[in-house]
C-alpha positions in Angstrom: 49.9 -60.2 -73.3 47.5 -61.6 -75.8 48.0 -62.6 -79.4 45.6 -63.1 -82.2 46.5 -66.3 -84.2 45.1 -66.6 -87.7 46.9 -69.9 -88.2 49.4 -72.0 -86.2 52.0 -71.1 -88.8 51.7 -67.4 -88.1 52.5 -67.6 -84.4 55.3 -65.1 -84.0 58.7 -66.6 -82.9 60.2 -65.9 -79.5 62.3 -62.7 -79.4 65.9 -63.0 -78.6 65.3 -61.5 -75.1 62.7 -64.2 -74.4 65.1 -67.0 -74.9 66.7 -68.2 -71.6 69.4 -70.6 -70.9 68.0 -72.0 -67.7 65.1 -74.5 -67.8 61.8 -72.5 -68.0 58.8 -73.3 -65.8 56.5 -76.0 -67.1 53.9 -74.7 -69.6 50.2 -75.5 -69.2 48.1 -75.1 -72.4 44.5 -74.4 -71.5 42.4 -75.4 -74.5 38.8 -74.0 -74.6 36.3 -73.6 -77.3 36.2 -69.9 -76.9 37.1 -67.3 -74.2 34.0 -65.2 -73.6 31.9 -64.2 -70.6 30.9 -67.4 -68.7 31.5 -69.4 -65.6 34.0 -71.8 -67.1 36.0 -68.9 -68.5 35.8 -67.0 -65.2 37.1 -70.0 -63.3 40.0 -70.3 -65.8 41.0 -66.7 -65.5 40.9 -66.9 -61.6 43.1 -69.9 -61.7 45.7 -68.4 -64.0 45.8 -65.1 -62.1 46.3 -66.7 -58.7 48.5 -69.8 -59.4 52.1 -69.9 -58.2 54.8 -68.7 -60.6 56.2 -72.2 -61.0 53.9 -72.7 -64.0 53.5 -70.8 -67.2 50.2 -70.6 -69.1 48.9 -70.2 -72.6 45.2 -70.1 -73.5 44.3 -71.7 -76.8 40.8 -70.9 -78.2 39.5 -73.3 -80.9 37.1 -70.6 -82.0 37.7 -67.0 -80.8 38.3 -64.8 -77.8 36.7 -61.5 -76.8 37.8 -58.6 -74.5 37.2 -61.0 -71.6 40.9 -61.9 -72.1 41.9 -58.6 -70.5 40.8 -60.0 -67.2 44.0 -62.2 -67.3 46.3 -60.1 -65.2 49.3 -62.4 -65.0 52.1 -61.1 -67.3 53.3 -63.1 -70.2 50.1 -65.2 -70.7 49.2 -65.4 -74.4 45.7 -65.9 -75.6 45.5 -67.5 -79.1 42.6 -68.2 -81.4 42.5 -70.9 -84.1 39.3 -69.6 -85.7 37.4 -72.9 -86.0 34.7 -72.7 -88.6 31.1 -73.8 -87.7 30.5 -77.6 -88.0 33.3 -80.0 -88.8 36.6 -78.2 -89.4 39.4 -80.7 -89.4 42.0 -78.1 -90.4 41.7 -76.7 -86.9 43.2 -79.9 -85.5 46.2 -79.5 -87.9 46.7 -75.9 -86.7 46.5 -77.0 -83.1 49.0 -79.9 -83.6 51.5 -77.5 -85.2 51.0 -75.0 -82.3 51.5 -77.6 -79.6 54.6 -78.9 -81.3 56.0 -75.4 -81.3 54.9 -74.5 -77.7 55.8 -77.9 -76.2 53.6 -77.6 -73.1 54.0 -80.2 -70.3 50.2 -80.3 -69.7 47.2 -79.7 -72.0 44.1 -79.0 -69.9 40.9 -79.2 -72.0 37.5 -78.1 -70.6 34.0 -79.4 -71.4 32.8 -81.4 -74.4 33.6 -78.6 -76.9 37.4 -79.1 -76.6 37.7 -82.7 -75.2 38.5 -84.3 -78.5 41.7 -82.2 -78.8 43.2 -84.6 -76.2 43.9 -86.8 -79.3 45.8 -83.9 -80.9 47.8 -83.3 -77.7 48.8 -87.0 -77.5 49.9 -87.0 -81.2 51.9 -83.8 -80.5 53.7 -85.7 -77.7 52.3 -83.6 -74.9 53.2 -85.6 -71.8 50.1 -85.0 -69.7 46.4 -84.4 -70.6 43.8 -83.2 -68.1 40.1 -82.7 -68.9 37.7 -80.7 -66.8 33.9 -81.0 -66.7 32.4 -77.6 -65.7 28.6 -77.9 -66.4 25.9 -78.5 -68.8 24.2 -76.9 -71.8 20.9 -77.4 -73.7 22.5 -79.9 -76.1 23.0 -82.4 -73.3 21.2 -80.9 -70.3 21.5 -84.0 -68.1 24.4 -85.9 -69.6 22.1 -88.5 -71.2 23.5 -88.2 -74.7 24.9 -91.7 -75.4 27.2 -90.5 -78.2 28.8 -87.9 -75.9 29.3 -90.4 -73.1 30.8 -93.0 -75.5 33.2 -90.5 -76.9 34.3 -89.5 -73.3 34.8 -93.2 -72.5 36.9 -93.7 -75.7 39.1 -90.8 -74.9 39.7 -92.1 -71.3 43.1 -93.8 -72.1 44.5 -90.5 -73.4 43.5 -88.4 -70.4 45.4 -89.0 -67.1 43.1 -86.9 -64.9 39.5 -85.8 -65.1 38.4 -82.8 -63.0 34.8 -82.4 -61.9 33.8 -79.0 -60.4 31.0 -80.6 -58.3 30.2 -83.9 -56.5 27.3 -84.3 -58.9 29.5 -84.1 -61.9 32.0 -86.4 -60.3 29.4 -89.0 -59.7 28.2 -88.7 -63.3 31.7 -89.3 -64.6 32.3 -92.4 -62.5 28.8 -93.9 -62.7 27.5 -92.9 -66.1 30.7 -92.4 -68.1 32.5 -95.1 -66.2 35.7 -93.2 -65.6 37.7 -95.0 -62.8 37.4 -93.1 -59.6 41.1 -92.8 -59.1 41.3 -90.7 -62.3 38.6 -88.2 -61.2 39.4 -85.3 -59.0 36.7 -83.1 -57.5 37.8 -79.5 -57.4 35.1 -77.0 -56.6 35.3 -73.5 -58.0 36.5 -70.9 -55.5 35.5 -67.2 -55.2 37.7 -64.2 -54.6 36.3 -63.0 -51.2 38.3 -59.8 -51.4 36.8 -58.7 -54.7 33.3 -60.0 -53.8 32.4 -58.8 -50.3 29.4 -57.4 -48.4 28.6 -53.7 -48.7 30.7 -51.9 -46.1 29.2 -48.5 -46.7 26.2 -47.0 -48.6 26.7 -48.1 -52.2 24.2 -47.3 -54.8 25.9 -48.5 -58.0 22.6 -49.7 -59.5 20.7 -46.6 -58.6 23.4 -44.4 -60.1 23.1 -46.2 -63.5 19.5 -47.4 -63.6 17.9 -44.4 -61.9 15.9 -43.7 -58.7 13.4 -46.4 -59.6 16.2 -48.8 -58.5 17.3 -46.8 -55.4 18.1 -48.1 -51.9 14.4 -47.8 -50.8 13.6 -50.6 -53.3 14.0 -54.4 -52.8 16.2 -55.5 -55.6 15.9 -59.1 -56.8 18.7 -60.0 -59.3 20.5 -62.6 -61.3 23.7 -62.7 -63.3 24.4 -65.0 -66.2 24.5 -65.5 -70.0 21.0 -65.0 -71.4 20.7 -68.5 -72.6 18.0 -71.2 -72.4 19.9 -73.3 -69.8 19.9 -70.3 -67.4 16.1 -69.9 -67.8 15.8 -66.3 -66.8 12.3 -66.4 -68.3 11.1 -68.4 -65.3 12.4 -65.7 -63.0 10.5 -63.0 -65.1 7.3 -65.1 -64.9 7.7 -65.6 -61.1 8.3 -61.8 -60.6 5.2 -61.1 -62.8 3.1 -63.5 -60.6 4.2 -61.6 -57.5 3.4 -58.1 -58.7 0.2 -59.2 -60.4 -1.1 -60.8 -57.2 0.1 -58.0 -55.0 0.0 -54.7 -57.0 1.6 -52.8 -54.1 4.9 -54.5 -54.9 5.1 -52.4 -58.0 6.2 -49.6 -55.8 8.8 -51.6 -53.9 10.1 -54.6 -55.8 12.5 -54.4 -58.7 14.2 -57.0 -61.0 17.8 -56.8 -62.2 19.0 -59.3 -64.9 22.7 -58.8 -65.7 24.2 -60.5 -68.8 23.8 -60.8 -72.5 23.2 -63.6 -74.9 20.9 -65.0 -77.6 17.7 -64.7 -75.6 18.1 -60.9 -74.9 15.4 -59.9 -77.3 13.0 -62.7 -76.2 13.4 -61.8 -72.5 12.8 -58.1 -73.2 9.7 -58.9 -75.2 8.5 -61.1 -72.3 8.9 -58.2 -69.9 6.9 -55.9 -72.2 4.2 -58.6 -72.5 4.0 -58.8 -68.7 4.0 -55.0 -68.3 7.2 -55.1 -66.3 9.6 -53.1 -68.4 9.7 -50.2 -65.9 10.4 -52.5 -63.1 13.3 -54.4 -64.6 16.9 -53.4 -65.6 18.8 -55.3 -68.2 22.2 -53.7 -68.4 23.9 -56.4 -70.6 27.4 -57.7 -69.8 29.2 -55.7 -67.2 32.7 -55.4 -65.7 31.5 -54.1 -62.4 29.7 -57.2 -61.2 31.0 -57.0 -57.6 29.5 -53.5 -57.1 26.2 -54.4 -58.7 25.9 -57.5 -56.5 26.3 -55.4 -53.5 23.3 -53.3 -54.7 21.0 -56.3 -54.6 18.9 -57.7 -51.7 18.3 -61.2 -53.1 20.1 -63.3 -55.7 18.1 -65.8 -57.8 19.5 -68.5 -60.1 16.6 -70.3 -62.0 18.9 -72.4 -64.3 17.9 -75.8 -65.6 21.2 -77.4 -64.7 24.5 -76.3 -63.3 28.0 -77.7 -62.5 29.1 -75.3 -59.7 27.8 -71.8 -60.2 30.4 -69.1 -59.9 27.6 -66.5 -59.7 26.0 -68.3 -56.6 29.4 -68.2 -55.0 29.9 -64.6 -55.8 26.5 -63.7 -54.5 27.1 -65.6 -51.2 30.5 -63.9 -50.9 28.6 -60.6 -51.2 26.4 -61.6 -48.3 23.3 -62.2 -50.4 20.7 -64.8 -49.7 20.3 -67.1 -52.7 17.2 -68.8 -54.1 18.3 -71.3 -56.7 16.9 -74.3 -58.6 17.6 -77.7 -57.1 19.8 -78.9 -59.9 23.4 -80.1 -60.4 25.8 -78.6 -57.9 23.5 -75.9 -56.5 22.6 -78.0 -53.5 26.3 -78.3 -52.7 26.4 -74.5 -52.3 23.0 -73.3 -50.9 22.0 -74.7 -47.5 18.2 -74.8 -47.7 16.7 -72.7 -45.0 20.1 -71.4 -43.8 21.7 -69.5 -46.6 18.7 -69.4 -49.0 16.3 -71.8 -50.6 16.3 -74.4 -53.3 13.3 -74.8 -55.6 12.3 -77.1 -58.5 13.4 -75.9 -61.9 11.0 -74.5 -64.5 8.4 -73.7 -61.9 7.5 -69.9 -61.9 4.8 -70.3 -59.2 7.1 -72.2 -56.9 9.9 -69.7 -57.5 7.4 -66.8 -56.6 6.5 -68.6 -53.4 10.2 -68.9 -52.5 10.9 -65.2 -53.2 7.9 -63.8 -51.3 9.2 -64.4 -47.7 12.3 -62.4 -48.4 10.2 -59.4 -49.5 8.2 -59.7 -46.3 11.2 -60.1 -44.0 14.3 -58.2 -45.3 16.1 -58.7 -41.9 15.8 -62.4 -42.2 17.1 -62.2 -45.8 20.2 -60.2 -44.6 20.9 -62.8 -41.8 20.8 -65.6 -44.4 23.2 -63.6 -46.6 25.7 -63.3 -43.7 25.5 -67.0 -43.2 26.3 -67.5 -46.9 29.3 -65.3 -46.6 30.6 -67.4 -43.6 30.1 -70.6 -45.6 32.0 -69.3 -48.6 34.9 -68.1 -46.4 35.1 -71.6 -44.7 34.6 -73.9 -47.7 34.9 -72.2 -51.1 37.9 -69.9 -51.0 39.9 -69.1 -54.1 43.0 -70.2 -52.3 41.7 -73.7 -51.7 40.8 -74.1 -55.4 44.2 -72.9 -56.6 46.0 -75.1 -54.1 44.0 -78.1 -55.4 44.8 -77.5 -59.0 48.5 -76.9 -58.1 48.6 -80.3 -56.4 47.0 -81.9 -59.4 49.6 -80.4 -61.8 52.5 -81.1 -59.4 51.4 -84.7 -59.2 51.5 -85.1 -62.9 54.8 -83.2 -63.6 56.5 -84.8 -60.6 55.6 -88.2 -61.8 
């Protein structure tokens, strides 16, 4: 169940049949800037859907939510929007305070810089426990060097009992650069649903059915999934692909590029494809709800991003038994074993990326073997159950205290 909230005062009261005499399960309020397509949001949805019933959940969006909220399958989870205006909008904090006072959650869990300052509001609303998660980077502070952002995180430390880092790289940044005491930092890697994302078990041609015979099973499909945003740097992948087909024109008959996702750079990337003469060889389907099936139609997954926390899309690709070529940034090296499940390359280097992709085109059998190794690695180390168990222990430790 999801609810649109124009202001905290308009939150509908509980119905009589919702009132119970016994003590309800503790409520966790997940505060995010918005609920839209993205890795952070995907991890949140997975957590809510798979957590034990001993916790209730509500998702509070400072800005807005989209139809992505329908991916929350757990019954009774409300998704609320406070409609924060661009820039400074102090009224949103008043609406959030009123909402928290009414909901009375046991835990407020904020995520990334965009919602971190609401830990102050949670403390003023007498929420007993505050948790903050660091999930990755954006172009505003690509490497965590912004002094103002680090100082604010340090100032808010007394109000936050636990910090969660989704990668060892982010955890080290919190302790070494932000100076959060190590005992307050928990490293919980994202997990992937290995039942939803799995290798192809029979002839699947989801991409060919929708993109046409040009993307059929006789082609070698190189693909990526992600928001079309500068930090994901799909332009480098396009330039690398262009370099390959320009140097080896025969690849025009065999190699294809698939870029799944939408975002502010959609028009710019399409123009780059036209400029390079690659429009016929590339499929840009926008945001999709059938990502598992589309991944099973690929032969190689590439993530050329400029920085990452822990990439959900890499985990999903590995679970789908795809070899992965990714930039050597952030948490990517914690997922991809260089030379075993794929290859790591420098960021922003189209020529280097082209050289890394080329051997997979030449030896698809080797690519498939690396994909199988990636699937085994995910099953052993990055299961969704392990992630959910870690968060449950974290919440239990706070509530139990």
